[in-house]
N, CA, C and O atoms as a Maestro MAE file, in Angstrom:
{
 s_m_m2io_version
 :::
 2.0.0
}

f_m_ct {
 s_m_title
 :::
 protein
 m_atom[272] {
  # First column is atom index #
  i_m_mmod_type
  r_m_x_coord
  r_m_y_coord
  r_m_z_coord
  i_m_residue_number
  s_m_chain_name
  s_m_pdb_residue_name
  s_m_pdb_atom_name
  i_m_atomic_number
  :::
  1 25 -87.940 9.966 102.061 1 A "MET " " N  " 7
  2 3 -86.862 10.341 101.158 1 A "MET " " CA " 6
  3 2 -87.471 10.688 99.797 1 A "MET " " C  " 6
  4 15 -88.230 9.892 99.244 1 A "MET " " O  " 8
  5 25 -87.146 11.874 99.246 2 A "PRO " " N  " 7
  6 3 -87.713 12.245 97.951 2 A "PRO " " CA " 6
  7 2 -87.153 11.371 96.829 2 A "PRO " " C  " 6
  8 15 -86.000 10.940 96.859 2 A "PRO " " O  " 8
  9 25 -87.994 11.132 95.861 3 A "ASN " " N  " 7
  10 3 -87.590 10.365 94.687 3 A "ASN " " CA " 6
  11 2 -86.777 11.274 93.771 3 A "ASN " " C  " 6
  12 15 -87.241 12.367 93.447 3 A "ASN " " O  " 8
  13 25 -85.576 10.865 93.337 4 A "PRO " " N  " 7
  14 3 -84.753 11.726 92.472 4 A "PRO " " CA " 6
  15 2 -85.377 11.974 91.111 4 A "PRO " " C  " 6
  16 15 -84.962 12.897 90.410 4 A "PRO " " O  " 8
  17 25 -86.366 11.174 90.714 5 A "ASN " " N  " 7
  18 3 -87.025 11.374 89.421 5 A "ASN " " CA " 6
  19 2 -88.157 12.393 89.490 5 A "ASN " " C  " 6
  20 15 -88.677 12.809 88.454 5 A "ASN " " O  " 8
  21 25 -88.542 12.797 90.687 6 A "ASP " " N  " 7
  22 3 -89.605 13.790 90.834 6 A "ASP " " CA " 6
  23 2 -89.110 15.164 90.389 6 A "ASP " " C  " 6
  24 15 -87.966 15.543 90.643 6 A "ASP " " O  " 8
  25 25 -89.990 15.894 89.725 7 A "ALA " " N  " 7
  26 3 -89.654 17.263 89.321 7 A "ALA " " CA " 6
  27 2 -89.642 18.148 90.567 7 A "ALA " " C  " 6
  28 15 -90.417 17.914 91.494 7 A "ALA " " O  " 8
  29 25 -88.773 19.161 90.601 8 A "PRO " " N  " 7
  30 3 -88.754 20.056 91.761 8 A "PRO " " CA " 6
  31 2 -90.066 20.841 91.855 8 A "PRO " " C  " 6
  32 15 -90.702 21.148 90.846 8 A "PRO " " O  " 8
  33 25 -90.441 21.149 93.067 9 A "ILE " " N  " 7
  34 3 -91.653 21.929 93.296 9 A "ILE " " CA " 6
  35 2 -91.342 23.391 93.016 9 A "ILE " " C  " 6
  36 15 -90.331 23.921 93.476 9 A "ILE " " O  " 8
  37 25 -92.219 24.035 92.259 10 A "ARG " " N  " 7
  38 3 -92.018 25.440 91.923 10 A "ARG " " CA " 6
  39 2 -93.213 26.235 92.432 10 A "ARG " " C  " 6
  40 15 -94.363 25.924 92.122 10 A "ARG " " O  " 8
  41 25 -92.924 27.253 93.209 11 A "LEU " " N  " 7
  42 3 -93.966 28.131 93.730 11 A "LEU " " CA " 6
  43 2 -93.853 29.486 93.049 11 A "LEU " " C  " 6
  44 15 -92.751 30.010 92.885 11 A "LEU " " O  " 8
  45 25 -94.975 30.051 92.654 12 A "GLN " " N  " 7
  46 3 -94.974 31.378 92.057 12 A "GLN " " CA " 6
  47 2 -95.779 32.303 92.953 12 A "GLN " " C  " 6
  48 15 -96.974 32.098 93.166 12 A "GLN " " O  " 8
  49 25 -95.119 33.307 93.469 13 A "LEU " " N  " 7
  50 3 -95.773 34.264 94.358 13 A "LEU " " CA " 6
  51 2 -96.395 35.388 93.538 13 A "LEU " " C  " 6
  52 15 -95.818 35.803 92.533 13 A "LEU " " O  " 8
  53 25 -97.542 35.882 93.939 14 A "PRO " " N  " 7
  54 3 -98.175 36.965 93.183 14 A "PRO " " CA " 6
  55 2 -97.412 38.277 93.366 14 A "PRO " " C  " 6
  56 15 -96.748 38.492 94.380 14 A "PRO " " O  " 8
  57 25 -97.523 39.141 92.366 15 A "ASP " " N  " 7
  58 3 -96.917 40.468 92.446 15 A "ASP " " CA " 6
  59 2 -97.897 41.375 93.187 15 A "ASP " " C  " 6
  60 15 -98.769 41.997 92.580 15 A "ASP " " O  " 8
  61 25 -97.740 41.439 94.500 16 A "ILE " " N  " 7
  62 3 -98.713 42.169 95.314 16 A "ILE " " CA " 6
  63 2 -98.604 43.688 95.159 16 A "ILE " " C  " 6
  64 15 -99.512 44.415 95.562 16 A "ILE " " O  " 8
  65 25 -97.517 44.169 94.587 17 A "LEU " " N  " 7
  66 3 -97.358 45.616 94.423 17 A "LEU " " CA " 6
  67 2 -97.828 46.111 93.059 17 A "LEU " " C  " 6
  68 15 -97.805 47.316 92.809 17 A "LEU " " O  " 8
  69 25 -98.252 45.216 92.174 18 A "SER " " N  " 7
  70 3 -98.641 45.636 90.829 18 A "SER " " CA " 6
  71 2 -99.859 46.562 90.844 18 A "SER " " C  " 6
  72 15 -99.967 47.442 89.990 18 A "SER " " O  " 8
  73 25 -100.757 46.384 91.778 19 A "ASN " " N  " 7
  74 3 -101.949 47.242 91.880 19 A "ASN " " CA " 6
  75 2 -101.945 48.057 93.170 19 A "ASN " " C  " 6
  76 15 -103.004 48.346 93.727 19 A "ASN " " O  " 8
  77 25 -100.769 48.423 93.641 20 A "TRP " " N  " 7
  78 3 -100.640 49.178 94.885 20 A "TRP " " CA " 6
  79 2 -101.323 50.532 94.713 20 A "TRP " " C  " 6
  80 15 -100.962 51.273 93.798 20 A "TRP " " O  " 8
  81 25 -102.294 50.886 95.553 21 A "PRO " " N  " 7
  82 3 -103.076 52.104 95.331 21 A "PRO " " CA " 6
  83 2 -102.389 53.402 95.779 21 A "PRO " " C  " 6
  84 15 -102.904 54.487 95.509 21 A "PRO " " O  " 8
  85 25 -101.258 53.314 96.444 22 A "PHE " " N  " 7
  86 3 -100.616 54.512 96.981 22 A "PHE " " CA " 6
  87 2 -99.354 54.843 96.192 22 A "PHE " " C  " 6
  88 15 -98.705 53.954 95.642 22 A "PHE " " O  " 8
  89 25 -99.013 56.129 96.143 23 A "THR " " N  " 7
  90 3 -97.752 56.510 95.509 23 A "THR " " CA " 6
  91 2 -96.615 56.174 96.465 23 A "THR " " C  " 6
  92 15 -96.761 56.273 97.683 23 A "THR " " O  " 8
  93 25 -95.503 55.784 95.905 24 A "ARG " " N  " 7
  94 3 -94.344 55.447 96.733 24 A "ARG " " CA " 6
  95 2 -93.494 56.693 96.923 24 A "ARG " " C  " 6
  96 15 -93.147 57.375 95.958 24 A "ARG " " O  " 8
  97 25 -93.169 56.978 98.153 25 A "THR " " N  " 7
  98 3 -92.355 58.144 98.478 25 A "THR " " CA " 6
  99 2 -91.302 57.745 99.498 25 A "THR " " C  " 6
  100 15 -91.446 56.752 100.211 25 A "THR " " O  " 8
  101 25 -90.250 58.532 99.551 26 A "ILE " " N  " 7
  102 3 -89.212 58.302 100.551 26 A "ILE " " CA " 6
  103 2 -89.770 58.708 101.916 26 A "ILE " " C  " 6
  104 15 -90.403 59.754 102.056 26 A "ILE " " O  " 8
  105 25 -89.530 57.886 102.888 27 A "ASN " " N  " 7
  106 3 -89.967 58.159 104.251 27 A "ASN " " CA " 6
  107 2 -89.332 59.473 104.716 27 A "ASN " " C  " 6
  108 15 -88.122 59.636 104.560 27 A "ASN " " O  " 8
  109 25 -90.091 60.411 105.279 28 A "PRO " " N  " 7
  110 3 -89.525 61.694 105.695 28 A "PRO " " CA " 6
  111 2 -88.483 61.569 106.810 28 A "PRO " " C  " 6
  112 15 -87.699 62.495 107.017 28 A "PRO " " O  " 8
  113 25 -88.461 60.469 107.515 29 A "HIS " " N  " 7
  114 3 -87.503 60.257 108.601 29 A "HIS " " CA " 6
  115 2 -86.246 59.519 108.139 29 A "HIS " " C  " 6
  116 15 -85.378 59.196 108.949 29 A "HIS " " O  " 8
  117 25 -86.154 59.256 106.838 30 A "TYR " " N  " 7
  118 3 -85.058 58.449 106.302 30 A "TYR " " CA " 6
  119 2 -83.682 59.034 106.618 30 A "TYR " " C  " 6
  120 15 -82.808 58.318 107.107 30 A "TYR " " O  " 8
  121 25 -83.477 60.326 106.345 31 A "LYS " " N  " 7
  122 3 -82.150 60.928 106.556 31 A "LYS " " CA " 6
  123 2 -81.722 60.877 108.018 31 A "LYS " " C  " 6
  124 15 -80.542 60.685 108.312 31 A "LYS " " O  " 8
  125 25 -82.651 61.043 108.917 32 A "LEU " " N  " 7
  126 3 -82.338 61.015 110.341 32 A "LEU " " CA " 6
  127 2 -82.054 59.592 110.828 32 A "LEU " " C  " 6
  128 15 -81.110 59.366 111.585 32 A "LEU " " O  " 8
  129 25 -82.863 58.652 110.397 33 A "THR " " N  " 7
  130 3 -82.766 57.291 110.938 33 A "THR " " CA " 6
  131 2 -81.834 56.371 110.167 33 A "THR " " C  " 6
  132 15 -81.468 55.312 110.678 33 A "THR " " O  " 8
  133 25 -81.442 56.735 108.964 34 A "SER " " N  " 7
  134 3 -80.592 55.860 108.157 34 A "SER " " CA " 6
  135 2 -79.273 55.504 108.836 34 A "SER " " C  " 6
  136 15 -78.938 54.322 108.902 34 A "SER " " O  " 8
  137 25 -78.502 56.479 109.348 35 A "PRO " " N  " 7
  138 3 -77.248 56.107 110.021 35 A "PRO " " CA " 6
  139 2 -77.486 55.245 111.261 35 A "PRO " " C  " 6
  140 15 -76.699 54.344 111.553 35 A "PRO " " O  " 8
  141 25 -78.562 55.519 111.984 36 A "LEU " " N  " 7
  142 3 -78.867 54.722 113.176 36 A "LEU " " CA " 6
  143 2 -79.237 53.289 112.800 36 A "LEU " " C  " 6
  144 15 -78.818 52.339 113.460 36 A "LEU " " O  " 8
  145 25 -80.015 53.145 111.749 37 A "SER " " N  " 7
  146 3 -80.405 51.807 111.296 37 A "SER " " CA " 6
  147 2 -79.204 51.017 110.810 37 A "SER " " C  " 6
  148 15 -79.074 49.828 111.099 37 A "SER " " O  " 8
  149 25 -78.329 51.681 110.071 38 A "THR " " N  " 7
  150 3 -77.135 51.008 109.565 38 A "THR " " CA " 6
  151 2 -76.254 50.553 110.716 38 A "THR " " C  " 6
  152 15 -75.742 49.433 110.707 38 A "THR " " O  " 8
  153 25 -76.080 51.404 111.689 39 A "SER " " N  " 7
  154 3 -75.268 51.051 112.850 39 A "SER " " CA " 6
  155 2 -75.863 49.861 113.599 39 A "SER " " C  " 6
  156 15 -75.145 48.941 113.990 39 A "SER " " O  " 8
  157 25 -77.167 49.888 113.793 40 A "TRP " " N  " 7
  158 3 -77.845 48.788 114.487 40 A "TRP " " CA " 6
  159 2 -77.712 47.488 113.700 40 A "TRP " " C  " 6
  160 15 -77.403 46.442 114.270 40 A "TRP " " O  " 8
  161 25 -77.944 47.556 112.402 41 A "PHE " " N  " 7
  162 3 -77.889 46.355 111.562 41 A "PHE " " CA " 6
  163 2 -76.489 45.754 111.536 41 A "PHE " " C  " 6
  164 15 -76.337 44.540 111.674 41 A "PHE " " O  " 8
  165 25 -75.479 46.576 111.363 42 A "THR " " N  " 7
  166 3 -74.110 46.056 111.290 42 A "THR " " CA " 6
  167 2 -73.604 45.571 112.644 42 A "THR " " C  " 6
  168 15 -72.634 44.815 112.695 42 A "THR " " O  " 8
  169 25 -74.233 45.984 113.736 43 A "SER " " N  " 7
  170 3 -73.797 45.505 115.049 43 A "SER " " CA " 6
  171 2 -74.041 44.006 115.220 43 A "SER " " C  " 6
  172 15 -73.409 43.366 116.060 43 A "SER " " O  " 8
  173 25 -74.951 43.449 114.432 44 A "PHE " " N  " 7
  174 3 -75.208 42.015 114.489 44 A "PHE " " CA " 6
  175 2 -74.175 41.197 113.721 44 A "PHE " " C  " 6
  176 15 -74.091 39.981 113.895 44 A "PHE " " O  " 8
  177 25 -73.384 41.864 112.867 45 A "LYS " " N  " 7
  178 3 -72.386 41.209 112.022 45 A "LYS " " CA " 6
  179 2 -73.005 40.013 111.288 45 A "LYS " " C  " 6
  180 15 -72.566 38.877 111.467 45 A "LYS " " O  " 8
  181 25 -74.036 40.276 110.453 46 A "PRO " " N  " 7
  182 3 -74.733 39.184 109.777 46 A "PRO " " CA " 6
  183 2 -73.937 38.554 108.642 46 A "PRO " " C  " 6
  184 15 -74.232 37.436 108.220 46 A "PRO " " O  " 8
  185 25 -72.936 39.261 108.148 47 A "LEU " " N  " 7
  186 3 -72.156 38.756 107.023 47 A "LEU " " CA " 6
  187 2 -70.697 38.599 107.424 47 A "LEU " " C  " 6
  188 15 -70.219 39.304 108.314 47 A "LEU " " O  " 8
  189 25 -69.987 37.684 106.777 48 A "PRO " " N  " 7
  190 3 -68.564 37.535 107.083 48 A "PRO " " CA " 6
  191 2 -67.790 38.792 106.693 48 A "PRO " " C  " 6
  192 15 -68.243 39.576 105.859 48 A "PRO " " O  " 8
  193 25 -66.642 38.975 107.291 49 A "SER " " N  " 7
  194 3 -65.849 40.178 107.037 49 A "SER " " CA " 6
  195 2 -65.356 40.256 105.598 49 A "SER " " C  " 6
  196 15 -64.917 41.321 105.164 49 A "SER " " O  " 8
  197 25 -65.416 39.163 104.848 50 A "SER " " N  " 7
  198 3 -64.968 39.184 103.458 50 A "SER " " CA " 6
  199 2 -65.947 39.930 102.548 50 A "SER " " C  " 6
  200 15 -65.585 40.307 101.433 50 A "SER " " O  " 8
  201 25 -67.174 40.146 103.007 51 A "VAL " " N  " 7
  202 3 -68.166 40.878 102.221 51 A "VAL " " CA " 6
  203 2 -68.022 42.359 102.545 51 A "VAL " " C  " 6
  204 15 -68.090 42.747 103.711 51 A "VAL " " O  " 8
  205 25 -67.822 43.193 101.520 52 A "PRO " " N  " 7
  206 3 -67.670 44.630 101.792 52 A "PRO " " CA " 6
  207 2 -68.931 45.213 102.423 52 A "PRO " " C  " 6
  208 15 -70.046 44.846 102.052 52 A "PRO " " O  " 8
  209 25 -68.750 46.106 103.362 53 A "ARG " " N  " 7
  210 3 -69.888 46.718 104.049 53 A "ARG " " CA " 6
  211 2 -70.767 47.504 103.091 53 A "ARG " " C  " 6
  212 15 -71.991 47.509 103.229 53 A "ARG " " O  " 8
  213 25 -70.151 48.169 102.121 54 A "SER " " N  " 7
  214 3 -70.930 49.008 101.219 54 A "SER " " CA " 6
  215 2 -71.915 48.190 100.401 54 A "SER " " C  " 6
  216 15 -73.017 48.662 100.122 54 A "SER " " O  " 8
  217 25 -71.548 46.979 100.011 55 A "SER " " N  " 7
  218 3 -72.467 46.186 99.197 55 A "SER " " CA " 6
  219 2 -73.692 45.789 99.998 55 A "SER " " C  " 6
  220 15 -74.795 45.747 99.453 55 A "SER " " O  " 8
  221 25 -73.526 45.505 101.250 56 A "CYS " " N  " 7
  222 3 -74.660 45.141 102.107 56 A "CYS " " CA " 6
  223 2 -75.531 46.367 102.360 56 A "CYS " " C  " 6
  224 15 -76.755 46.293 102.248 56 A "CYS " " O  " 8
  225 25 -74.921 47.473 102.693 57 A "ARG " " N  " 7
  226 3 -75.659 48.689 103.031 57 A "ARG " " CA " 6
  227 2 -76.471 49.188 101.840 57 A "ARG " " C  " 6
  228 15 -77.625 49.587 101.996 57 A "ARG " " O  " 8
  229 25 -75.872 49.167 100.654 58 A "ASP " " N  " 7
  230 3 -76.551 49.694 99.483 58 A "ASP " " CA " 6
  231 2 -77.736 48.838 99.053 58 A "ASP " " C  " 6
  232 15 -78.647 49.335 98.391 58 A "ASP " " O  " 8
  233 25 -77.735 47.585 99.412 59 A "ARG " " N  " 7
  234 3 -78.819 46.706 98.978 59 A "ARG " " CA " 6
  235 2 -80.049 46.808 99.861 59 A "ARG " " C  " 6
  236 15 -81.165 46.725 99.347 59 A "ARG " " O  " 8
  237 25 -79.897 46.982 101.156 60 A "TRP " " N  " 7
  238 3 -81.085 46.912 101.999 60 A "TRP " " CA " 6
  239 2 -81.667 48.263 102.369 60 A "TRP " " C  " 6
  240 15 -82.860 48.344 102.660 60 A "TRP " " O  " 8
  241 25 -80.880 49.324 102.369 61 A "GLN " " N  " 7
  242 3 -81.415 50.616 102.794 61 A "GLN " " CA " 6
  243 2 -82.502 51.178 101.881 61 A "GLN " " C  " 6
  244 15 -83.523 51.644 102.386 61 A "GLN " " O  " 8
  245 25 -82.326 51.155 100.544 62 A "PRO " " N  " 7
  246 3 -83.407 51.714 99.723 62 A "PRO " " CA " 6
  247 2 -84.728 50.977 99.903 62 A "PRO " " C  " 6
  248 15 -85.795 51.573 99.757 62 A "PRO " " O  " 8
  249 25 -84.667 49.702 100.215 63 A "ALA " " N  " 7
  250 3 -85.894 48.927 100.385 63 A "ALA " " CA " 6
  251 2 -86.675 49.389 101.608 63 A "ALA " " C  " 6
  252 15 -87.905 49.419 101.579 63 A "ALA " " O  " 8
  253 25 -85.987 49.744 102.667 64 A "VAL " " N  " 7
  254 3 -86.687 50.172 103.874 64 A "VAL " " CA " 6
  255 2 -86.975 51.665 103.867 64 A "VAL " " C  " 6
  256 15 -87.706 52.154 104.728 64 A "VAL " " O  " 8
  257 25 -86.413 52.397 102.912 65 A "ALA " " N  " 7
  258 3 -86.613 53.839 102.878 65 A "ALA " " CA " 6
  259 2 -87.963 54.220 102.298 65 A "ALA " " C  " 6
  260 15 -88.467 55.307 102.579 65 A "ALA " " O  " 8
  261 25 -88.553 53.353 101.500 66 A "THR " " N  " 7
  262 3 -89.827 53.699 100.886 66 A "THR " " CA " 6
  263 2 -90.970 53.379 101.825 66 A "THR " " C  " 6
  264 15 -90.908 52.432 102.609 66 A "THR " " O  " 8
  265 25 -91.985 54.160 101.735 67 A "GLY " " N  " 7
  266 3 -93.143 53.955 102.588 67 A "GLY " " CA " 6
  267 2 -94.419 54.293 101.849 67 A "GLY " " C  " 6
  268 15 -94.366 54.803 100.730 67 A "GLY " " O  " 8
  269 25 -95.549 54.023 102.442 68 A "PRO " " N  " 7
  270 3 -96.820 54.317 101.755 68 A "PRO " " CA " 6
  271 2 -97.062 55.803 101.607 68 A "PRO " " C  " 6
  272 15 -98.083 56.209 101.053 68 A "PRO " " O  " 8
  :::
 }
 m_bond[271] {
  # First column is bond index #
  i_m_from
  i_m_to
  i_m_order
  :::
  1 1 2 1
  2 2 3 1
  3 3 4 2
  4 3 5 1
  5 5 6 1
  6 6 7 1
  7 7 8 2
  8 7 9 1
  9 9 10 1
  10 10 11 1
  11 11 12 2
  12 11 13 1
  13 13 14 1
  14 14 15 1
  15 15 16 2
  16 15 17 1
  17 17 18 1
  18 18 19 1
  19 19 20 2
  20 19 21 1
  21 21 22 1
  22 22 23 1
  23 23 24 2
  24 23 25 1
  25 25 26 1
  26 26 27 1
  27 27 28 2
  28 27 29 1
  29 29 30 1
  30 30 31 1
  31 31 32 2
  32 31 33 1
  33 33 34 1
  34 34 35 1
  35 35 36 2
  36 35 37 1
  37 37 38 1
  38 38 39 1
  39 39 40 2
  40 39 41 1
  41 41 42 1
  42 42 43 1
  43 43 44 2
  44 43 45 1
  45 45 46 1
  46 46 47 1
  47 47 48 2
  48 47 49 1
  49 49 50 1
  50 50 51 1
  51 51 52 2
  52 51 53 1
  53 53 54 1
  54 54 55 1
  55 55 56 2
  56 55 57 1
  57 57 58 1
  58 58 59 1
  59 59 60 2
  60 59 61 1
  61 61 62 1
  62 62 63 1
  63 63 64 2
  64 63 65 1
  65 65 66 1
  66 66 67 1
  67 67 68 2
  68 67 69 1
  69 69 70 1
  70 70 71 1
  71 71 72 2
  72 71 73 1
  73 73 74 1
  74 74 75 1
  75 75 76 2
  76 75 77 1
  77 77 78 1
  78 78 79 1
  79 79 80 2
  80 79 81 1
  81 81 82 1
  82 82 83 1
  83 83 84 2
  84 83 85 1
  85 85 86 1
  86 86 87 1
  87 87 88 2
  88 87 89 1
  89 89 90 1
  90 90 91 1
  91 91 92 2
  92 91 93 1
  93 93 94 1
  94 94 95 1
  95 95 96 2
  96 95 97 1
  97 97 98 1
  98 98 99 1
  99 99 100 2
  100 99 101 1
  101 101 102 1
  102 102 103 1
  103 103 104 2
  104 103 105 1
  105 105 106 1
  106 106 107 1
  107 107 108 2
  108 107 109 1
  109 109 110 1
  110 110 111 1
  111 111 112 2
  112 111 113 1
  113 113 114 1
  114 114 115 1
  115 115 116 2
  116 115 117 1
  117 117 118 1
  118 118 119 1
  119 119 120 2
  120 119 121 1
  121 121 122 1
  122 122 123 1
  123 123 124 2
  124 123 125 1
  125 125 126 1
  126 126 127 1
  127 127 128 2
  128 127 129 1
  129 129 130 1
  130 130 131 1
  131 131 132 2
  132 131 133 1
  133 133 134 1
  134 134 135 1
  135 135 136 2
  136 135 137 1
  137 137 138 1
  138 138 139 1
  139 139 140 2
  140 139 141 1
  141 141 142 1
  142 142 143 1
  143 143 144 2
  144 143 145 1
  145 145 146 1
  146 146 147 1
  147 147 148 2
  148 147 149 1
  149 149 150 1
  150 150 151 1
  151 151 152 2
  152 151 153 1
  153 153 154 1
  154 154 155 1
  155 155 156 2
  156 155 157 1
  157 157 158 1
  158 158 159 1
  159 159 160 2
  160 159 161 1
  161 161 162 1
  162 162 163 1
  163 163 164 2
  164 163 165 1
  165 165 166 1
  166 166 167 1
  167 167 168 2
  168 167 169 1
  169 169 170 1
  170 170 171 1
  171 171 172 2
  172 171 173 1
  173 173 174 1
  174 174 175 1
  175 175 176 2
  176 175 177 1
  177 177 178 1
  178 178 179 1
  179 179 180 2
  180 179 181 1
  181 181 182 1
  182 182 183 1
  183 183 184 2
  184 183 185 1
  185 185 186 1
  186 186 187 1
  187 187 188 2
  188 187 189 1
  189 189 190 1
  190 190 191 1
  191 191 192 2
  192 191 193 1
  193 193 194 1
  194 194 195 1
  195 195 196 2
  196 195 197 1
  197 197 198 1
  198 198 199 1
  199 199 200 2
  200 199 201 1
  201 201 202 1
  202 202 203 1
  203 203 204 2
  204 203 205 1
  205 205 206 1
  206 206 207 1
  207 207 208 2
  208 207 209 1
  209 209 210 1
  210 210 211 1
  211 211 212 2
  212 211 213 1
  213 213 214 1
  214 214 215 1
  215 215 216 2
  216 215 217 1
  217 217 218 1
  218 218 219 1
  219 219 220 2
  220 219 221 1
  221 221 222 1
  222 222 223 1
  223 223 224 2
  224 223 225 1
  225 225 226 1
  226 226 227 1
  227 227 228 2
  228 227 229 1
  229 229 230 1
  230 230 231 1
  231 231 232 2
  232 231 233 1
  233 233 234 1
  234 234 235 1
  235 235 236 2
  236 235 237 1
  237 237 238 1
  238 238 239 1
  239 239 240 2
  240 239 241 1
  241 241 242 1
  242 242 243 1
  243 243 244 2
  244 243 245 1
  245 245 246 1
  246 246 247 1
  247 247 248 2
  248 247 249 1
  249 249 250 1
  250 250 251 1
  251 251 252 2
  252 251 253 1
  253 253 254 1
  254 254 255 1
  255 255 256 2
  256 255 257 1
  257 257 258 1
  258 258 259 1
  259 259 260 2
  260 259 261 1
  261 261 262 1
  262 262 263 1
  263 263 264 2
  264 263 265 1
  265 265 266 1
  266 266 267 1
  267 267 268 2
  268 267 269 1
  269 269 270 1
  270 270 271 1
  271 271 272 2
  :::
 }
}
């Protein structure tokens, strides 16, 4: 059982992209695969129906659209 007087453990992860040697560009297959990826992702219903679909879609798609 943890002691309530102990300070919480804090981890700091390095910024691995700060010295990234490649330019970031949009994946050339993004426009073709984006609707398919969205359909596949939403088929799992990872979020409750109270969360708007647009908020979920807008947050994760740009992250996967970039490539080396």
